Structures are given as C-alpha cells and as structure tokens.
N, C-alpha and C positions, 0 to 999 in steps of 0.2 A: 459589351454586353456585360452587366457591372456584379458581381460577385459579394451574395452578403457574406460580412464574417459571421462565423458561427463559434463560438467559443467551446462546445463539445466537439466539435470536429479539430479544430486548433489540441483542446490536449491530446485527443486521439492520435494527432499525429507526430505528438513531440513523444508518443511511449517507449519508441527506438533508444531516441538519444536520452532519456531521461532512465532505462532500463541500463542504457550502459556505462550510466556515473555514478552509476549506482555500484558504493561497493562489501563484494559478500563477507567480505573478512569482518565489517564491522556487522552489519547481519550471522552471522555467524558468530560475535558474541555477545549479543543482544540474548539471543537464545542460550547460550553458555547463561550468563547472568543470572537470568531468569527463570531458566527453567527449573528449582527447587520451587519455585511462588507455584506451580502448578497451572490452574484458571486465573488468565489474567483477564481486566476490561482492561479496554483501547480506546482511546476518543481519538480520531483524529479530525481536527477543525482546518478547513478547508480540504475538504475532499475529490475535491472535482469530482473527476467521473467516475470513481473509484478506481483508480488503479493500482494503488498503492496494498489496497484490501483483494487486490486478484492475485498484485503477488505474492501475499504472503499465504494466497493458498496454494499457489503453484509453488512453491519455498516447503509448503508443509508447515510453515509455523505456528496452524492449530492444529497437529499431531502432536506437537509437543506441547502443546498448551490444551491440549481436552476441556471442552468446557467452558471457554474463553468466549466474553463479549467483543465486536469491534464497532462501536456506531461511529458514522460519518458527518459530516456540519460540512455544508456551505452554503451561497447565500446566491 
C-alpha cells in the first residue's frame, strides 16, 4: 500500500519537536521588550498550519498584548 504525502500531516507530526526546540527565554524577552507597545500587528509569512499562533495563544501572548492582530500567510 502506498501512502500519499501530506504536508499538513507532516507539520502536525513535527510540532512536538518544534515545541521542544523553542527557547522560552527568548519568548519571555519578546514579551518584556514589546509589552509597553500594547497592541501589536504580527505578520507571519510561511505560517504552515498556524502552530505558532496556537502557541502564542497557549502562552498568553495576546493577554499581554490585548487588541493585537495576527495574520498568517502560507502558499
């Protein structure tokens, strides 16, 4: 039986590896450096399935930046 490659499935499968590779200290510094800015307009080019948006929600980034917008673009 031949399986068809699914890029979406691949991105979902590698999320735990990506999560482990992200440096939470860098994230904390991002929040620290941008908190005074208040609302942000975030543009992610190459967002794939949107896992970074999910992470930012899980990490309460938007609670620290109420009113922010996040736009993800992928081909």
